[in-house]
N, C-alpha and C positions, 0 to 999 in steps of 0.2 A: 275283754282281756287284752286288747291292743296287740293281737298276735295273728299270724297267718295260720296258726294251728287251731283246730276246733277246740272249744272249751273243754269238752269231755276227754280230750287226749292230753291235757295238762296233767302233771303228776302230783300225787300226794303220797308220801311215804314210799317213793320210788316206783309207784304204779299209777297208770292212767286212772283218772277218776271213774270212767265208765268200766274199767276192768274190776275195780272194787265192787261195783254193782253186779257185774256179771258173775263174779265169784260167789256173792251172796245168793244170787238167783239160782246158780247151779246147786248150791247146798240144799235147795228145796226139792231137788230131784224132779224137775218139771218135764212135761212131755216135750216141749221145745222152748227155746228162748228167741224172741224176736227183738231186734234192735231197729228202732225207727230213727232215722237221722235226716238232717237237713243241711245246715251250714257246714261247709268244709268238704262237700262232695264225697269223693271216694276215699278221702283220707281215713275216715272212720272204719269202713269195712276192710280197707287194706291193713290198717294197724291191728285189727281184731280178727284177721282171716283164720287164725288157728283156734278160735274160741268155740267153733261149732254152732254159732248163732245164725239165725236167718236175718238178713239185712233188707230193710225196706226204706226207700227214699220218700220222704214227705215233701212233695212239691206241687202246689205252693204250700206254705206253712200257715195254716189257718187255725191254730190253737191246739190245745191238748186233746180235746175231743176228736178233732180231725186226725191228730197223730195216732191215737189208739185205733181209729177206724182203719188205718193203713195196715195194722197188724192182724186184724180180725180174719182175713182169709187164711191165716196160718194157724188158727186155733180152732179146736172142735167145740161144738155146742154143749157136749156133755162134760166139759171141764170147768175149772174156775180160772179166771185171768187175774194175775197179779201185775199191777202197774207200778213200776219203779222209775227213777229218774237218773239219767247219766251224770248229772251234776250234783247229786246228793250221795256222796260216796261212802259214808260211814254207817249206813243202816246195818243193824246187827241181826244175825240169824235168830237170836232169841226173840226179838221183836216180831219178825216175820212169822215165827212159829206161833206166837201168841195170836197173831191175826188169823192164822190158819185154824186155830182152835176156838175162835170166838163164836162160831156157830154158823148156821146157814144164812144165806142172804148176802147183803152188801156190807163189807167191813171197811171202815175208814180209819186211817192212822191220824190222830189229832194230837195237839200239844197245847198247853196253856202258856201264854207268853205275857210278861209284864208289859211289853210294848208290841202289840200285834199289828202295827202299821204295815200295810202292804200285803197282808195275808187275807185269804178268804175266811170269813167268820162262820162258825158252826151255829146254826140257828136251831134251837130246841123249843118244844112246846112247854107249857107249864108242868107237864108230867115228866119232863126231861128227855123225851124222845126226840131224836134228830128229825128235823123237818126239811132242811135245805142247807146249802152253802151259798153265801153271798160274797162276791168278790169285793175288794176294797173300794173300787171305783163305782160300784153299783150299790153300795151299802148306805142305809140311812144313818143319820147321826146316832140313833139308839143302837143300831146294829154294830156300829164301829166301836162301841164300848165293850163289846163281847171280847173276852180274852182267849177263849178256846178257838183255835184256828186249824185250818186244813193243811196238812203237809203235802197233799197230792198223791200220796201212796195209798192205794186201795186194792181190795180183793173183791172180785165180783163174779157171780155166776155168768158164764159166757153167753148162754142163750139169751138171758135178759139183757145183758150188756149190749149185745148186738142190736136188740130191738130199741133200747134206750138211745144208743148213738144215732140210730136212724131217724130219731125224732128231734135231734138237737137243732136249735135255731141260733143265729148269730146277732140277734137284736139286743146288743149290749154295748157298753161304752167302747170296747175294744174292737167290735165287729168280728169276734172270733167265736168258734164253737167250743164252749167251755165243757170240759169233762165233768166239772162239779155239778152241772145241771142235772146229771143223772140221779142225784140224791133225791130231789123232789119227785122225779118220775118213779123211783123205787117206793117212796112213801105212798104215792098215788096208787101203785100196784099192790099195796099191802105186803111188800117184800121187807123183811126185817132189816133194819140198819143198825149195825153194831159199831162201837168205837173202841179203839185200843190206843194206849199212849206208850211211847218208848220209855225205857228206863233212864235215858240221858237225852238232853236236848240236842247235844252235838250229833246224834244219829241222824237228825233230819235237817241239819244245816246245809244249805245249798251254796254253790260257788258262782258268783257273778263278776268277780274281779280278782286281780292278783293280791289285793289286800285281804280279801276273804280267804283266798287260798292259803296265804301265809299264816293267817290266824288259825285256820282249821288244822293245818300241819302241826303247829305248836300244841294245839289242843290234843290231837291224836298222839303225839309223842309223849305228852304228859300222862295220858291214859296208859300207854305202854310202860312208861317208867314206874307209875304207881303199881301196876301189875307185878313188875319185877321186884319192887321193894316189898310188896306183900308176900312174895315167895321167898324172901330172905336175901336177895341179891343186894350187895352194897354198891351204891352209886355215889361217886364223889359229888356230883351235882345233877340231880334229875332233870334240870332244865337244859343241860348240855349233853344230850344223848339223842342219836337218831337211829331208829330201827326201820329199815326199809325191806321188810320181809318178816321172817319169824326167827326169834332168838330164844333158844332153850338153854336154861342154865341149871347146873347142879347146885350143891350146897356150898356156901361160903365163897361164892364168886365175887370178885371185886372189879369194878369197871371205873376207870378214871374219866376225866372230862373230855368232851369232844370226840368220843368214839362213834364210828358209824358201822352198823351191821346191816348187810344186804343179803337178800335171798334167804337160804336156810342155813342157820349157824347154830352149832351146838357147842357149849362150853361145859367141860367136866367139872367135878368138884375142885374147889380151891384154885381155880384158874384166876389169874390176875391179868387184866388187859390195861396197858399203859395209855397215857393221854394221846389223843388224836390218832389212834390206830384205826385202820379200816379193815374189816373182816367180811369176806363175801363168800357165801356157799362153802363153808369150811367146818371142820370138826377139830376141836382142840381138847385133848384128853386131860385128865386130872393132874393137878399140881404143876402145870406148865405156866410159864411167865412170858407175857408178850410186852416187851419194853416199848416206850413211846415211839410214835411215828412209824410203826410197822404196818406193812400192807400184806394181807394174806388172802389169796384168791383161789378158790377151787382146790383147796389143799387139805391134807390130813396131818395133824400134829399129834405126836404120841405123848406119853406120860412124862412129866417132869422135864420138858424141854425148855430151853432158854432162847427166846427169839428177840432180835433187835438190840438196841434201837436202830431205826432206819433200815430194817431188813425188809426184803420183798420176797414172798413166796408166791410164785406164779402157778397157773393151772398145771395139774398133774404132779405136784410135789407131795411126797409121802415121807414123813419123818417118823422113825421109830422112837423108842424111849430114850430120854436123857441126851438128846441131840442139841448141840449149841449152834445157832446161826446168828452171827454177830452183826455189827454195824456195817451198813453198806454192802451187804452180801445178798446176791440175787440167786434164787434157786428156781429152776423151771423143769418140769417133766422129769423129775429125778426121784429115786428112792435112796434114802440115807438110813443106814442101819444104826443099831443101838450105840450110844456113846460117842458118835463121831462129831467132829467140830470143824466149823469154818467160821472163824471169829472176825475176820476183817477183809473188806474190800475185794470180794471175789465173785466170779460168775460161774455157777455150776448148772449146766444145762444138758438134758438128755444123758443123764449119768446114773450109774448104779454104784453107790458107795457102800463098802462093807462096814463092819463094826470097828470101833476104836480107831478110826482114821483121823488124822490131823491134817487139815488143809491150810497151808500158810497164806498170809496176806498177798493179794494181788494175783492169785491163781485164776486161770481162765481155762475152761474146757472149750476148745474151738470145735464146735459141733456142726457147723454149717460150711459146706464147701462152695457155696454160691448157687447150688442147685438142689442138694439133698442134705437131710439131717443124718448124722451118724452118732453112735453111742460110745460113751467112755465108761470103762469099768475100772473101779479102784478096789483092790482086794483088802481084806481085813487087816487092820493094824498098819496100813501104809502111812508114810509120813511124806507129805508133799511140801517141798520148800517154797519159800516166798517167791513171787514173780515167776511162776511156772506156767507154761502153756502146754496143755495136753491136747494134741491134734487128733481128733477122732477120725476113724475108729481106732481105739487104742485101749490096751489093758495094762494096768499097773498091778504087778504081782502082790501077793500077800506079804506083809512085813517089809515091803520095798521102801526105800528112801529115795526121793528125787531131790537132787541138789538145787538150791535156790538159783533162780535165773535160767533154768533149763527149758528148752523147747523139745518136747517128747513127741516123736512121730512114729515110734515103733514100740511094740510091747516090751515091758521091762520085767526081768525075772524076780522071783520071790526072794525076799530077805537079802537083797543086794542094793548097794548105792549106785544110782545111775545119774550121770551128769551129761549135760549138753551145753558147752560154753565155748566161745572163742578164746584164744590165748590172751591172757592179760599182759599188757605192756605199759611201761611208763616212758614218756617222751622227755628226754633231757632238754632243758633250755626253753621249754614251752612257757609262754606268758599269757596270763588271762587278759582278754581284751579290756581296755580302759575306756571310760566315757570321754567323748570328745569335749574340748573346751567350747563354751558358748561365746 
């Protein structure tokens, strides 16, 4: 990967490769999850410290069989052990469920490839029963013609697995302890060997380079785009969409090109999201319109709102219905009631805005005194003139009007005009500076 970061901590769809695998493992409701790691030292357990997994260092690294041996002290004999790989991120729950239901004994996940080069081959007898797995470097010319290959993912009865791993030898081209050698041992012990194949080849694609990572990223984004299209979502270009989490859409949702959705995002019926917008952990109610280049993060947008272009809703923002947040307006940790508008070039932070409020261009809520945050309250129906500074803590009364260019440091009464300006003067005889001669 040409990186100081361990391979399994590189991200696909906004999440570490190994985290994808941990999430699938957790869906199986296991007794425990054990992560065996080597390269990268403590970076892996540190990054995954909230996962609830058990971490075991494999040192030295003597192959896959040796790696699984490190986990065995943490699993009980009366269980079954599922072996997954931290660099094979897109294995699906349905496939693992099929493995679980395949029957008692050893269950292998295999796949047929047009070009099986580099993979261990599944060797079967004339009756079609699995006999062994032969690695590429140890395979005969005839065995290399086999197109059914081992993915490495398997489910084994732990008691037998423990015994088989204890018998592994490293007399092979790599000098490693191959996990795949347990297949022949299972056959010798008359343990049934079942095979299951995934519904999609991309489920078992591994990552060994940035090229492969980028290719699998695009594959996964296309899978998600196809899922949305099947549900009736309109995508301007399915190839220009990134979902880094979970996107839930109502009916007749339209998404333009270049949009990014992160975390948990919910779009209501008839929502339209403009080009190159970024939406993260947010809910957008029905009939709202997000204009291009808008950023929405940890916010709630009500029904029939108009957002953007170039608007930014920061964490803690809650917009009621029919709110307008226009170009180059930033909202942070604020509640804005029905029908209020801030259409141009304003910052509204730590503020409670009533209904029917109009906030003029260039308005700033000065919410930070250098040590503490303070809140601004703007009453229903207030009109805030352009280029106003509201110095918190301060309350603007209901129906109040603030004259343009005012700095408001005290509460203003309901239904009155409040101004705060210096005297306007004109200087007689003043001349504008001229450019000097070159």
